[in-house]
PyMOL Python script that loads the backbone (N, CA, C, O; Angstrom):
from pymol import cmd

cmd.read_pdbstr("""\
ATOM      1  N   MET A   1       0.841  -1.178   0.000  1.00  0.00           N
ATOM      2  CA  MET A   1       0.000   0.000   0.000  1.00  0.00           C
ATOM      3  C   MET A   1       0.892   1.249   0.000  1.00  0.00           C
ATOM      4  O   MET A   1       1.699   1.425   0.913  1.00  0.00           O
ATOM      5  N   PRO A   2       0.760   2.113  -1.004  1.00  0.00           N
ATOM      6  CA  PRO A   2       1.581   3.330  -1.068  1.00  0.00           C
ATOM      7  C   PRO A   2       1.225   4.315   0.045  1.00  0.00           C
ATOM      8  O   PRO A   2       0.063   4.455   0.426  1.00  0.00           O
ATOM      9  N   ALA A   3       2.241   4.984   0.549  1.00  0.00           N
ATOM     10  CA  ALA A   3       2.023   5.960   1.613  1.00  0.00           C
ATOM     11  C   ALA A   3       1.328   7.198   1.054  1.00  0.00           C
ATOM     12  O   ALA A   3       1.646   7.679  -0.033  1.00  0.00           O
ATOM     13  N   LYS A   4       0.375   7.694   1.830  1.00  0.00           N
ATOM     14  CA  LYS A   4      -0.329   8.915   1.457  1.00  0.00           C
ATOM     15  C   LYS A   4      -0.191   9.909   2.599  1.00  0.00           C
ATOM     16  O   LYS A   4      -0.202   9.535   3.772  1.00  0.00           O
ATOM     17  N   VAL A   5      -0.060  11.172   2.242  1.00  0.00           N
ATOM     18  CA  VAL A   5       0.035  12.247   3.222  1.00  0.00           C
ATOM     19  C   VAL A   5      -0.980  13.319   2.852  1.00  0.00           C
ATOM     20  O   VAL A   5      -1.443  13.386   1.714  1.00  0.00           O
ATOM     21  N   LYS A   6      -1.319  14.154   3.824  1.00  0.00           N
ATOM     22  CA  LYS A   6      -2.206  15.275   3.538  1.00  0.00           C
ATOM     23  C   LYS A   6      -1.401  16.434   2.974  1.00  0.00           C
ATOM     24  O   LYS A   6      -0.341  16.772   3.502  1.00  0.00           O
ATOM     25  N   CYS A   7      -1.890  17.033   1.925  1.00  0.00           N
ATOM     26  CA  CYS A   7      -1.244  18.195   1.322  1.00  0.00           C
ATOM     27  C   CYS A   7      -1.334  19.354   2.314  1.00  0.00           C
ATOM     28  O   CYS A   7      -2.424  19.654   2.802  1.00  0.00           O
ATOM     29  N   PRO A   8      -0.206  20.016   2.626  1.00  0.00           N
ATOM     30  CA  PRO A   8      -0.229  21.115   3.591  1.00  0.00           C
ATOM     31  C   PRO A   8      -1.036  22.324   3.111  1.00  0.00           C
ATOM     32  O   PRO A   8      -1.466  23.137   3.929  1.00  0.00           O
ATOM     33  N   THR A   9      -1.243  22.451   1.811  1.00  0.00           N
ATOM     34  CA  THR A   9      -1.954  23.606   1.280  1.00  0.00           C
ATOM     35  C   THR A   9      -3.460  23.383   1.228  1.00  0.00           C
ATOM     36  O   THR A   9      -4.226  24.193   1.749  1.00  0.00           O
ATOM     37  N   CYS A  10      -3.889  22.290   0.604  1.00  0.00           N
ATOM     38  CA  CYS A  10      -5.334  22.086   0.415  1.00  0.00           C
ATOM     39  C   CYS A  10      -5.929  20.990   1.287  1.00  0.00           C
ATOM     40  O   CYS A  10      -7.149  20.915   1.438  1.00  0.00           O
ATOM     41  N   GLY A  11      -5.084  20.138   1.863  1.00  0.00           N
ATOM     42  CA  GLY A  11      -5.571  19.094   2.757  1.00  0.00           C
ATOM     43  C   GLY A  11      -5.978  17.805   2.076  1.00  0.00           C
ATOM     44  O   GLY A  11      -6.372  16.857   2.756  1.00  0.00           O
ATOM     45  N   SER A  12      -5.896  17.736   0.742  1.00  0.00           N
ATOM     46  CA  SER A  12      -6.269  16.491   0.062  1.00  0.00           C
ATOM     47  C   SER A  12      -5.149  15.472   0.216  1.00  0.00           C
ATOM     48  O   SER A  12      -4.018  15.826   0.548  1.00  0.00           O
ATOM     49  N   GLU A  13      -5.468  14.213  -0.025  1.00  0.00           N
ATOM     50  CA  GLU A  13      -4.472  13.156   0.087  1.00  0.00           C
ATOM     51  C   GLU A  13      -3.548  13.189  -1.118  1.00  0.00           C
ATOM     52  O   GLU A  13      -3.993  13.361  -2.252  1.00  0.00           O
ATOM     53  N   ALA A  14      -2.260  13.022  -0.860  1.00  0.00           N
ATOM     54  CA  ALA A  14      -1.263  13.009  -1.929  1.00  0.00           C
ATOM     55  C   ALA A  14      -0.381  11.785  -1.758  1.00  0.00           C
ATOM     56  O   ALA A  14      -0.020  11.421  -0.639  1.00  0.00           O
ATOM     57  N   HIS A  15      -0.038  11.153  -2.869  1.00  0.00           N
ATOM     58  CA  HIS A  15       0.883  10.013  -2.831  1.00  0.00           C
ATOM     59  C   HIS A  15       2.276  10.524  -2.513  1.00  0.00           C
ATOM     60  O   HIS A  15       2.710  11.543  -3.050  1.00  0.00           O
ATOM     61  N   TRP A  16       2.982   9.809  -1.630  1.00  0.00           N
ATOM     62  CA  TRP A  16       4.334  10.216  -1.264  1.00  0.00           C
ATOM     63  C   TRP A  16       5.339   9.732  -2.307  1.00  0.00           C
ATOM     64  O   TRP A  16       6.150  10.514  -2.802  1.00  0.00           O
ATOM     65  N   GLU A  17       5.284   8.460  -2.635  1.00  0.00           N
ATOM     66  CA  GLU A  17       6.250   7.876  -3.566  1.00  0.00           C
ATOM     67  C   GLU A  17       5.919   8.274  -5.002  1.00  0.00           C
ATOM     68  O   GLU A  17       4.766   8.213  -5.430  1.00  0.00           O
ATOM     69  N   GLY A  18       6.947   8.680  -5.730  1.00  0.00           N
ATOM     70  CA  GLY A  18       6.761   9.020  -7.130  1.00  0.00           C
ATOM     71  C   GLY A  18       6.123  10.380  -7.370  1.00  0.00           C
ATOM     72  O   GLY A  18       5.829  10.731  -8.513  1.00  0.00           O
ATOM     73  N   ASN A  19       5.907  11.140  -6.322  1.00  0.00           N
ATOM     74  CA  ASN A  19       5.278  12.455  -6.441  1.00  0.00           C
ATOM     75  C   ASN A  19       6.371  13.526  -6.482  1.00  0.00           C
ATOM     76  O   ASN A  19       7.038  13.747  -5.471  1.00  0.00           O
ATOM     77  N   PRO A  20       6.573  14.193  -7.615  1.00  0.00           N
ATOM     78  CA  PRO A  20       7.633  15.197  -7.697  1.00  0.00           C
ATOM     79  C   PRO A  20       7.336  16.463  -6.893  1.00  0.00           C
ATOM     80  O   PRO A  20       8.219  17.300  -6.706  1.00  0.00           O
ATOM     81  N   HIS A  21       6.104  16.607  -6.420  1.00  0.00           N
ATOM     82  CA  HIS A  21       5.704  17.810  -5.687  1.00  0.00           C
ATOM     83  C   HIS A  21       5.542  17.569  -4.195  1.00  0.00           C
ATOM     84  O   HIS A  21       5.058  18.444  -3.477  1.00  0.00           O
ATOM     85  N   ARG A  22       5.943  16.384  -3.717  1.00  0.00           N
ATOM     86  CA  ARG A  22       5.714  16.064  -2.314  1.00  0.00           C
ATOM     87  C   ARG A  22       6.345  17.069  -1.384  1.00  0.00           C
ATOM     88  O   ARG A  22       7.427  17.568  -1.691  1.00  0.00           O
ATOM     89  N   PRO A  23       5.751  17.383  -0.302  1.00  0.00           N
ATOM     90  CA  PRO A  23       4.567  16.787   0.305  1.00  0.00           C
ATOM     91  C   PRO A  23       3.249  17.353  -0.233  1.00  0.00           C
ATOM     92  O   PRO A  23       2.185  17.073   0.318  1.00  0.00           O
ATOM     93  N   PHE A  24       3.316  18.145  -1.300  1.00  0.00           N
ATOM     94  CA  PHE A  24       2.106  18.739  -1.868  1.00  0.00           C
ATOM     95  C   PHE A  24       1.482  17.784  -2.870  1.00  0.00           C
ATOM     96  O   PHE A  24       2.144  16.877  -3.374  1.00  0.00           O
ATOM     97  N   CYS A  25       0.201  17.994  -3.156  1.00  0.00           N
ATOM     98  CA  CYS A  25      -0.491  17.105  -4.084  1.00  0.00           C
ATOM     99  C   CYS A  25      -0.245  17.496  -5.540  1.00  0.00           C
ATOM    100  O   CYS A  25      -0.377  16.659  -6.433  1.00  0.00           O
ATOM    101  N   SER A  26       0.111  18.752  -5.786  1.00  0.00           N
ATOM    102  CA  SER A  26       0.289  19.220  -7.154  1.00  0.00           C
ATOM    103  C   SER A  26       1.256  20.397  -7.201  1.00  0.00           C
ATOM    104  O   SER A  26       1.642  20.952  -6.173  1.00  0.00           O
ATOM    105  N   GLU A  27       1.634  20.761  -8.422  1.00  0.00           N
ATOM    106  CA  GLU A  27       2.498  21.930  -8.598  1.00  0.00           C
ATOM    107  C   GLU A  27       1.770  23.194  -8.151  1.00  0.00           C
ATOM    108  O   GLU A  27       2.391  24.115  -7.621  1.00  0.00           O
ATOM    109  N   ARG A  28       0.469  23.240  -8.360  1.00  0.00           N
ATOM    110  CA  ARG A  28      -0.318  24.407  -7.948  1.00  0.00           C
ATOM    111  C   ARG A  28      -0.202  24.650  -6.450  1.00  0.00           C
ATOM    112  O   ARG A  28       0.071  25.773  -6.026  1.00  0.00           O
ATOM    113  N   CYS A  29      -0.403  23.621  -5.650  1.00  0.00           N
ATOM    114  CA  CYS A  29      -0.302  23.759  -4.193  1.00  0.00           C
ATOM    115  C   CYS A  29       1.119  24.104  -3.768  1.00  0.00           C
ATOM    116  O   CYS A  29       1.323  24.859  -2.817  1.00  0.00           O
ATOM    117  N   GLN A  30       2.091  23.554  -4.468  1.00  0.00           N
ATOM    118  CA  GLN A  30       3.488  23.850  -4.168  1.00  0.00           C
ATOM    119  C   GLN A  30       3.778  25.340  -4.418  1.00  0.00           C
ATOM    120  O   GLN A  30       4.460  25.978  -3.616  1.00  0.00           O
ATOM    121  N   LEU A  31       3.269  25.888  -5.514  1.00  0.00           N
ATOM    122  CA  LEU A  31       3.488  27.293  -5.837  1.00  0.00           C
ATOM    123  C   LEU A  31       2.719  28.227  -4.911  1.00  0.00           C
ATOM    124  O   LEU A  31       3.196  29.321  -4.610  1.00  0.00           O
ATOM    125  N   ILE A  32       1.547  27.820  -4.456  1.00  0.00           N
ATOM    126  CA  ILE A  32       0.794  28.608  -3.484  1.00  0.00           C
ATOM    127  C   ILE A  32       1.601  28.736  -2.201  1.00  0.00           C
ATOM    128  O   ILE A  32       1.677  29.821  -1.626  1.00  0.00           O
ATOM    129  N   ASP A  33       2.206  27.639  -1.744  1.00  0.00           N
ATOM    130  CA  ASP A  33       3.030  27.659  -0.536  1.00  0.00           C
ATOM    131  C   ASP A  33       4.270  28.527  -0.736  1.00  0.00           C
ATOM    132  O   ASP A  33       4.639  29.293   0.154  1.00  0.00           O
ATOM    133  N   LEU A  34       4.908  28.416  -1.883  1.00  0.00           N
ATOM    134  CA  LEU A  34       6.083  29.242  -2.170  1.00  0.00           C
ATOM    135  C   LEU A  34       5.707  30.726  -2.164  1.00  0.00           C
ATOM    136  O   LEU A  34       6.452  31.553  -1.637  1.00  0.00           O
ATOM    137  N   GLY A  35       4.564  31.060  -2.743  1.00  0.00           N
ATOM    138  CA  GLY A  35       4.096  32.438  -2.739  1.00  0.00           C
ATOM    139  C   GLY A  35       3.851  32.960  -1.334  1.00  0.00           C
ATOM    140  O   GLY A  35       4.129  34.124  -1.047  1.00  0.00           O
ATOM    141  N   ALA A  36       3.337  32.116  -0.463  1.00  0.00           N
ATOM    142  CA  ALA A  36       3.107  32.524   0.921  1.00  0.00           C
ATOM    143  C   ALA A  36       4.423  32.836   1.618  1.00  0.00           C
ATOM    144  O   ALA A  36       4.498  33.785   2.399  1.00  0.00           O
ATOM    145  N   TRP A  37       5.464  32.047   1.345  1.00  0.00           N
ATOM    146  CA  TRP A  37       6.784  32.326   1.932  1.00  0.00           C
ATOM    147  C   TRP A  37       7.338  33.642   1.393  1.00  0.00           C
ATOM    148  O   TRP A  37       7.881  34.442   2.155  1.00  0.00           O
ATOM    149  N   THR A  38       7.205  33.876   0.075  1.00  0.00           N
ATOM    150  CA  THR A  38       7.767  35.102  -0.498  1.00  0.00           C
ATOM    151  C   THR A  38       7.012  36.345  -0.053  1.00  0.00           C
ATOM    152  O   THR A  38       7.585  37.434  -0.009  1.00  0.00           O
ATOM    153  N   MET A  39       5.737  36.197   0.277  1.00  0.00           N
ATOM    154  CA  MET A  39       4.949  37.327   0.780  1.00  0.00           C
ATOM    155  C   MET A  39       5.084  37.474   2.297  1.00  0.00           C
ATOM    156  O   MET A  39       4.422  38.311   2.912  1.00  0.00           O
ATOM    157  N   GLU A  40       5.952  36.647   2.891  1.00  0.00           N
ATOM    158  CA  GLU A  40       6.242  36.664   4.328  1.00  0.00           C
ATOM    159  C   GLU A  40       5.007  36.395   5.193  1.00  0.00           C
ATOM    160  O   GLU A  40       4.840  36.980   6.263  1.00  0.00           O
ATOM    161  N   ARG A  41       4.148  35.497   4.702  1.00  0.00           N
ATOM    162  CA  ARG A  41       2.996  35.089   5.516  1.00  0.00           C
ATOM    163  C   ARG A  41       3.408  34.095   6.591  1.00  0.00           C
ATOM    164  O   ARG A  41       2.758  33.986   7.630  1.00  0.00           O
ATOM    165  N   TYR A  42       4.493  33.370   6.335  1.00  0.00           N
ATOM    166  CA  TYR A  42       5.052  32.465   7.327  1.00  0.00           C
ATOM    167  C   TYR A  42       6.250  33.171   7.937  1.00  0.00           C
ATOM    168  O   TYR A  42       7.066  33.753   7.222  1.00  0.00           O
ATOM    169  N   ARG A  43       6.353  33.120   9.240  1.00  0.00           N
ATOM    170  CA  ARG A  43       7.483  33.759   9.909  1.00  0.00           C
ATOM    171  C   ARG A  43       7.990  32.867  11.026  1.00  0.00           C
ATOM    172  O   ARG A  43       7.222  32.169  11.689  1.00  0.00           O
ATOM    173  N   ILE A  44       9.272  32.906  11.215  1.00  0.00           N
ATOM    174  CA  ILE A  44       9.894  32.184  12.308  1.00  0.00           C
ATOM    175  C   ILE A  44      10.284  33.228  13.341  1.00  0.00           C
ATOM    176  O   ILE A  44      11.132  34.076  13.063  1.00  0.00           O
ATOM    177  N   PRO A  45       9.688  33.188  14.523  1.00  0.00           N
ATOM    178  CA  PRO A  45       9.984  34.222  15.525  1.00  0.00           C
ATOM    179  C   PRO A  45      11.424  34.124  16.017  1.00  0.00           C
ATOM    180  O   PRO A  45      11.980  33.038  16.175  1.00  0.00           O
ATOM    181  N   ALA A  46      11.997  35.279  16.248  1.00  0.00           N
ATOM    182  CA  ALA A  46      13.360  35.348  16.777  1.00  0.00           C
ATOM    183  C   ALA A  46      13.420  36.461  17.800  1.00  0.00           C
ATOM    184  O   ALA A  46      12.683  37.444  17.717  1.00  0.00           O
ATOM    185  N   GLU A  47      14.304  36.294  18.766  1.00  0.00           N
ATOM    186  CA  GLU A  47      14.483  37.310  19.792  1.00  0.00           C
ATOM    187  C   GLU A  47      15.883  37.885  19.672  1.00  0.00           C
ATOM    188  O   GLU A  47      16.854  37.140  19.541  1.00  0.00           O
ATOM    189  N   ASP A  48      15.991  39.208  19.716  1.00  0.00           N
ATOM    190  CA  ASP A  48      17.298  39.850  19.743  1.00  0.00           C
ATOM    191  C   ASP A  48      17.815  39.788  21.165  1.00  0.00           C
ATOM    192  O   ASP A  48      17.087  40.055  22.121  1.00  0.00           O
ATOM    193  N   SER A  49      19.064  39.439  21.287  1.00  0.00           N
ATOM    194  CA  SER A  49      19.657  39.448  22.622  1.00  0.00           C
ATOM    195  C   SER A  49      20.654  40.599  22.699  1.00  0.00           C
ATOM    196  O   SER A  49      21.320  40.915  21.713  1.00  0.00           O
ATOM    197  N   ASP A  50      20.754  41.212  23.847  1.00  0.00           N
ATOM    198  CA  ASP A  50      21.663  42.337  24.038  1.00  0.00           C
ATOM    199  C   ASP A  50      23.122  41.917  23.856  1.00  0.00           C
ATOM    200  O   ASP A  50      23.935  42.719  23.395  1.00  0.00           O
ATOM    201  N   SER A  51      23.462  40.698  24.203  1.00  0.00           N
ATOM    202  CA  SER A  51      24.852  40.253  24.078  1.00  0.00           C
ATOM    203  C   SER A  51      25.280  40.181  22.616  1.00  0.00           C
ATOM    204  O   SER A  51      26.442  40.449  22.309  1.00  0.00           O
ATOM    205  N   ASP A  52      24.365  39.825  21.700  1.00  0.00           N
ATOM    206  CA  ASP A  52      24.701  39.794  20.279  1.00  0.00           C
ATOM    207  C   ASP A  52      25.045  41.187  19.773  1.00  0.00           C
ATOM    208  O   ASP A  52      25.980  41.338  18.986  1.00  0.00           O
ATOM    209  N   VAL A  53      24.329  42.183  20.195  1.00  0.00           N
ATOM    210  CA  VAL A  53      24.568  43.559  19.756  1.00  0.00           C
ATOM    211  C   VAL A  53      25.902  44.045  20.296  1.00  0.00           C
ATOM    212  O   VAL A  53      26.668  44.673  19.564  1.00  0.00           O
ATOM    213  N   GLU A  54      26.194  43.772  21.548  1.00  0.00           N
ATOM    214  CA  GLU A  54      27.459  44.208  22.157  1.00  0.00           C
ATOM    215  C   GLU A  54      28.649  43.533  21.489  1.00  0.00           C
ATOM    216  O   GLU A  54      29.669  44.179  21.252  1.00  0.00           O
ATOM    217  N   ASP A  55      28.535  42.252  21.182  1.00  0.00           N
ATOM    218  CA  ASP A  55      29.634  41.532  20.549  1.00  0.00           C
ATOM    219  C   ASP A  55      29.935  42.102  19.167  1.00  0.00           C
ATOM    220  O   ASP A  55      31.101  42.225  18.792  1.00  0.00           O
ATOM    221  N   ASN A  56      28.914  42.446  18.416  1.00  0.00           N
ATOM    222  CA  ASN A  56      29.118  43.000  17.081  1.00  0.00           C
ATOM    223  C   ASN A  56      29.780  44.370  17.146  1.00  0.00           C
ATOM    224  O   ASN A  56      30.580  44.697  16.268  1.00  0.00           O
ATOM    225  N   ASP A  57      29.477  45.175  18.144  1.00  0.00           N
ATOM    226  CA  ASP A  57      30.077  46.497  18.282  1.00  0.00           C
ATOM    227  C   ASP A  57      31.577  46.401  18.537  1.00  0.00           C
ATOM    228  O   ASP A  57      32.335  47.237  18.045  1.00  0.00           O
ATOM    229  N   GLU A  58      32.013  45.416  19.283  1.00  0.00           N
ATOM    230  CA  GLU A  58      33.428  45.267  19.616  1.00  0.00           C
ATOM    231  C   GLU A  58      34.245  44.852  18.398  1.00  0.00           C
ATOM    232  O   GLU A  58      35.428  45.181  18.302  1.00  0.00           O
ATOM    233  N   ASP A  59      33.619  44.130  17.464  1.00  0.00           N
ATOM    234  CA  ASP A  59      34.326  43.648  16.290  1.00  0.00           C
ATOM    235  C   ASP A  59      34.477  44.709  15.205  1.00  0.00           C
ATOM    236  O   ASP A  59      35.303  44.538  14.308  1.00  0.00           O
ATOM    237  N   ASP A  60      33.724  45.779  15.252  1.00  0.00           N
ATOM    238  CA  ASP A  60      33.750  46.800  14.215  1.00  0.00           C
ATOM    239  C   ASP A  60      34.751  47.883  14.577  1.00  0.00           C
ATOM    240  O   ASP A  60      34.508  48.642  15.516  1.00  0.00           O
ATOM    241  N   PRO A  61      35.889  47.983  13.853  1.00  0.00           N
ATOM    242  CA  PRO A  61      36.911  48.983  14.195  1.00  0.00           C
ATOM    243  C   PRO A  61      36.449  50.407  13.906  1.00  0.00           C
ATOM    244  O   PRO A  61      37.046  51.345  14.432  1.00  0.00           O
ATOM    245  N   ASN A  62      35.431  50.607  13.107  1.00  0.00           N
ATOM    246  CA  ASN A  62      34.937  51.950  12.789  1.00  0.00           C
ATOM    247  C   ASN A  62      34.156  52.567  13.936  1.00  0.00           C
ATOM    248  O   ASN A  62      33.942  53.779  13.952  1.00  0.00           O
ATOM    249  N   LEU A  63      33.729  51.760  14.893  1.00  0.00           N
ATOM    250  CA  LEU A  63      32.939  52.266  15.999  1.00  0.00           C
ATOM    251  C   LEU A  63      33.802  52.782  17.145  1.00  0.00           C
ATOM    252  O   LEU A  63      33.282  53.489  18.009  1.00  0.00           O
ATOM    253  N   ASN A  64      35.076  52.468  17.194  1.00  0.00           N
ATOM    254  CA  ASN A  64      35.961  52.886  18.287  1.00  0.00           C
ATOM    255  C   ASN A  64      36.650  54.181  17.972  1.00  0.00           C
ATOM    256  O   ASN A  64      37.431  54.678  18.783  1.00  0.00           O
TER     257      ASN A  64
END
""", "prot")
cmd.dss("prot")
cmd.show_as("cartoon", "prot")
cmd.util.cbc("prot")
cmd.orient("prot")
């Protein structure tokens, strides 16, 4: 029995093996997801730390 996964874009079942667009069901869903990344709809949260800023200042000879 071939493995099937849910398409992250539309939720329909997609074959895993032999699918050039996996984990998506089609090129259309793959391009929709790519467009969402380029429009910055998906974001990975990050926190600035004060130590990173201080370390960068010490390395820059133009700041002294």
